[in-house]
C-alpha positions, 0 to 999 in steps of 0.5 A, a space after each residue: 500499500 502506497 500513501 501519497 505524501 501530498 494527501 490533504 488528509 496526511 497534511 491535516 494529521 501532521 498539523 494536528 500532531 504538531 499543534 498537540 505537541 506545541 500545546 503540550 510543550 507550551 503547557 509545560 513551559 507555562 508551569 515551569 515558568 510559573 512554579 520555578 522561575 528562578 531556576 530557569 533564569 539561573 539555567 540560562 545564566 541570567 540574574 535571579 531578581 524580582 523583575 526577571 521572575 515577574 517577566 518569566 511569569 508573564 512569559 509563562 502566562 503567554 505560553 499558557 495562552 498558546 497552549 490553550 489555543 493550540 490544543 483547541 485548534 487540533 480538531 478544527 477544520 480548515 478555515 481562514 481563522 485556523 490558518 491565520 492562527 497557524 501563521 501567527 504561531 509561525 511568526 512567533 516561533 520564528 521571532 523567538 528563535 531569532 531572539 534566542 540566537 541573538 541572546 546566545 551570540 551576544 552572551 546575554 544567555 549561556 549555551 542553553 539558548 541554543 536549545 530554545 533557538 533550535 526548538 522554536 525554529 523547528 516549531 516555526 518551520 513546522 508550522 510554516 510547512 503546515 500552512 503551505 498545504 492545500 486542502 481539497 473540499 469536494 462539493 459534488 460527487 465525482 461520478 
């Protein structure tokens, strides 16, 4: 049995899977940044102070929103609203990846910034590829 790699059904499954993985990853980041921001600040080589803890928790709240949005979008059918949301996820992930590269190269954060750059870059490229797929909707019986 041969499966077509450009199948609309397979592209939709890949997007659903990617949205689920992104949602779970975002939920984990949200919880970690809320529960122990000081740990993550020190892991990345930052100075653990009240302003940094607040900003990490604020960033955690944003990830919580991404988690809810992506999780609920998993089962949504093709629509202009879902396409706009996915394009927004492309933008945010690629921008964060670029910022992580900048932080690593400038020395603002240590080598762990490369992990964030890679992870966000992978999500950005994944969502970019998912938005390039086209969906065929049949309105009549082809017989």
